[in-house]
N, C-alpha and C positions, 0 to 999 in steps of 0.2 A: 589477778585483779578483776578481770571480766566475770570470772566465776563468782567472786565475792559480791560484786554488784548485783548479779542475777539473784543470788541467794537473799541479799538484803531486800531487793525489790519484792520477792515472793513473800518474805517475812512481813513486810509492811502491808501487802495486800491481804494476807491471812489475818493479821492483827486487826485490820479495819473491818473485815467480814465478821470476826468474832465479837467485836465491840459495837458494831452497828446495831441499833435496836430493830427488832423484827416488825415494828409497826408499819414501816414503809411497804414491805412486802404484803402484809395483811391488807393494807389500804388499797394496794393495787389489785389484789384479788377481789376485794369487796367492790371496787369500782368496776372491774371487769364484769362481775356478776350483775351489778346493777344495770350496766349499759346493755347487757344481753337479755335482760328480763323486761318484758313489757306486759301490759294489761291482758293481752290476748293469751300469753303463756300462762299467766296466773289463772285466768278463767278456765283454761283447759285443765290445769292441775286441780282446781277446785271441783270441776265437773267430775273428774275421775275419782276424787276422794268421795264426793257425794254418792256416786254410783256404786262405791264399794261398801257403803254403810248397810247394816242390817237393821231392819225395823221390827219391833215387837208388836205382835197382834195380841188381842184377847186380854187387854188390861183396862179397856174402857168400860166394860160391863161387869156387873157383880158375878161372883162365883155361882155356878150352877145355872147361869143364863143359857137358854137354848139358842143356838146360833144358826141362822139361815141366811136372810138377806140384809143383815145389819151392815155388811161391808160391800154392798152392791155399788155404792157411790165410789168405791175404790177398785172396782173391777172384778169382784168375785162374789159368787153366792155359794154357800156351803150346804152340803147335804150328806146323804149316806144314812148311817144308823143314828139318827137324832143326836147330832153333835152338840156339845155343851162345854162351857168353860169350867175347867177343873184345876185344882192345885196339883203339883207333881214335885215331890221332895227330891226326886232324882234329876230334875231338869233345872239348870241354873237360871233359866228365863221364865220359870213358872210365874203366873198360870199359863196353861196351854189349852188347846182344843182337844177334847176327847170324844170318841164315839160312845154309844150306849150298847152294852154295859160299859162302865167306866174302864177305859184303856183297852177294851176288847172289841168295840164296834168299829165298823168301817167309816171312813171319812172321805167325802167327795168335794171337789171344787169345780164349779162351772164358771167360765169367764164371761163377763158381760161388759157392755159399753158403759163406762163410768158416767157418761153424760146423762143417761136416763135410768141406769141401773137394772134394765130388763132385757135389752136387746142382746141376744147371744153374739159373741165375737170370738176371735181366735187370738192367740198370743204367739210370739216368737219363742219365748222360753219362760220358765218359772223356776223358783227355788224355794225350798222349805227345809226346816230341821225336823227330824222325827226321832223318837226313842222314848224312853231309855231302853235299848235293846239288850236282852240277856242271852240271846241266841243269834247265830249267823243264819241268814237266809230265811228268817221267820216271817218277815213282813214284806209285802209286795206293793209297789205303786205301778199303776197302769195308766197310760194317757191315750186320749182318743181325738179324732178330728170331729168336725161338725156333723158328719154323717154317721158317727158312731163306730167308725173303723178304728181298730186298735193300731196306734202308731208305734208303741213300744212298751216295755215293762222292765222293771228292775227290782231286785230284792236287796234288803240291807246287807252290806258287805262288811260291817264292823259292829261291834257291840258298843253300848253307850249311846250318845247322841250322834246322829249322822246327818250330814247335809246332802240333800238330793237336788241336783241341778239338772233340770230336764230341758233339752234344747232340740231344735230341728224345725220349728215353725209349724203353723197350721194346727196348733193345739187348742182344742175347744173345752176339754174337761179332763179330770183325772180322778182316780179312786185309789185309796190306800187301805189295805186290809191285811189281817194276819192270815197266813197260809200254812204255817207250820207251828210247832210248839213255841210259844212265847210266854213264859210264865207270868210276867208282870205287864204285858201289853205295851201300848205305845200312845203317845200324844204327838201333836204337831205344833210348831210355832215358827216365828220369824219368816213369814212368807213374803216373797217379792216376785214381780212379774215384769216381763218386757213385751209390750204390745208390738205389733208388726211394724208400726210406723215410727215409734220412738220408745226409748227406754224410760220406764216409769217405776219408781219405788214408792211405797206408801208408808207414811209415818202416822201412827195413831196419836191423837192429842192426849197429853198426860195431865 
């Protein structure tokens, strides 16, 4: 009899669990989530998402526009071999910035204070996309401090479009150029930088 009552009790419990609607559990989970989420947490998450965004340059001006100080208010002046805006059918974010001759010339970037657009400054890190590469190790980026000392260099390690993320601080300028055979050259796009004091990304008006 005792065994029978035990089995009966277990059957009742299991039947109740199977027929009980799951909304109660879901509601408890949602309530727990809501009670543990505050505006500060949301702000942190939104900040991380914003910092992960990639911004497109070189769509504000017409094709073939020579680019030098147009982006000084965003912290960078371009130089090298007469860079200009060009289409690139191999790049999904075309148009891009190209050196002269098209996709063969070197491109440089000098960091400046966005508040006046002229005072040289340094950044903690920067990032850009370059390509489309058809050969490995064909194109090199070199970065320097404010005294012109080379801080580091890197060549492309993959074909296609590659993201170069340069870190280490005290970076005043950079130069990217072809150093080995690269049949179709390269352009750059999607540039972001992190100043020494705060992380800043620039979005171009569309």
